[in-house]
C-alpha positions in Angstrom: -19.6 -29.2 2.2 -19.7 -25.5 3.1 -21.5 -22.4 1.7 -19.6 -19.1 1.9 -21.2 -15.7 1.9 -19.1 -12.6 1.5 -20.0 -9.0 2.4 -18.4 -5.7 3.0 -17.3 -4.6 -0.5 -17.9 -1.2 -1.9 -16.4 2.0 -3.2 -13.6 3.6 -1.3 -11.1 6.4 -1.9 -7.4 5.7 -2.2 -5.9 5.4 1.3 -9.2 4.3 2.8 -10.2 1.1 4.5 -12.7 -1.7 4.1 -13.4 -4.9 6.0 -14.7 -7.9 4.2 -16.5 -10.7 5.9 -17.1 -14.3 4.9 -19.7 -16.3 6.9 -19.5 -20.0 6.6 -22.5 -22.4 6.8 -20.6 -24.7 9.2 -18.0 -24.5 11.9 -14.7 -23.2 10.5 -12.7 -24.8 13.3 -12.1 -27.9 11.2 -11.6 -26.1 7.9 -8.0 -26.5 6.9 -7.5 -23.2 5.1 -9.7 -20.2 4.8 -8.6 -17.5 2.4 -9.3 -14.6 0.2 -8.6 -14.3 -3.5 -9.3 -11.6 -6.0 -9.7 -11.1 -9.7 -9.4 -7.7 -11.5 -10.8 -7.1 -15.0 -8.4 -8.7 -17.5 -6.2 -10.2 -14.9 -5.7 -13.6 -13.5 -7.3 -14.9 -10.3 -4.7 -14.3 -7.5 -4.3 -15.2 -3.9 -4.6 -12.3 -1.4 -4.3 -14.0 2.0 -4.8 -17.3 3.7 -5.3 -18.5 7.3 -4.7 -22.2 8.3 -6.5 -23.9 11.1 -3.2 -23.8 13.2 -3.2 -20.0 13.0 -0.6 -19.6 10.2 -1.2 -16.7 7.9 0.1 -15.9 4.4 -0.1 -12.8 2.3 0.6 -11.8 -1.2 3.6 -9.4 -1.4 1.4 -6.7 -2.8 -0.8 -6.5 0.3 1.7 -7.3 3.1 1.5 -4.6 5.8 -1.8 -3.3 4.5 -4.2 -6.3 4.7 -4.9 -8.6 7.7 -6.8 -11.9 7.6 -8.4 -13.1 10.8 -10.8 -15.8 11.9 -13.6 -15.6 14.5 -14.4 -19.3 15.2 -17.3 -18.4 17.4 -19.0 -16.7 14.5 -17.8 -19.0 11.8 -16.5 -15.9 10.0 -13.3 -14.9 8.3 -12.4 -11.3 7.9 -10.1 -9.4 5.6 -9.2 -5.9 7.0 -7.9 -3.8 4.1 -6.1 -0.6 5.0 -4.4 2.0 2.8 -6.3 0.8 -0.2 -4.9 1.5 -3.7 -6.6 1.7 -7.1 -4.8 -1.5 -8.0 -6.7 -3.3 -5.2 -9.8 -2.9 -7.3 -11.2 -6.4 -8.0 -13.9 -8.9 -7.1 -12.8 -10.6 -3.9 -13.7 -14.2 -3.2 -13.7 -16.2 0.0 -12.3 -19.7 -0.3 -12.3 -22.7 2.0 -10.1 -25.7 1.5 -11.4 -28.8 3.3 -9.4 -32.0 3.8 -10.8 -35.2 2.4 -9.1 -37.7 0.2 -7.8 -34.5 -1.4 -8.2 -30.9 -0.7 -11.6 -29.7 -1.8 -12.2 -26.0 -2.7 -15.3 -24.1 -2.0 -16.0 -20.5 -3.1 -18.2 -17.7 -2.2 -20.0 -15.6 -4.8 -17.6 -12.6 -4.6 -17.9 -9.0 -3.5 -16.8 -6.0 -5.5 -14.1 -3.7 -4.1 -13.5 -0.5 -6.1 -10.8 2.0 -5.1 -11.2 5.3 -6.9 -11.3 9.0 -6.2 
């Protein structure tokens, strides 16, 4: 099991930047995939970015070149650096951990609100 706590959301103007943090309650070295998802009002939950334990990263097309996911294994923390934010990035952002067992088990944080508006 793992508990995930996100922070770093807030209100930012278009073109601005934010960095989200997700602190895990255990070492993330053995966590297969850490990632960020988001859900905007009236829209489906969507993947933003993932980072696997071997260092592979994956991004949604809509955020490529603007967002960067990274892991700090010493701090058991995953970050999402978001640059050049757009109003369409407004959503609740959720941290996710997928842990290997007999099957992949998903764990979620409580979410942090990101609002991009002038």
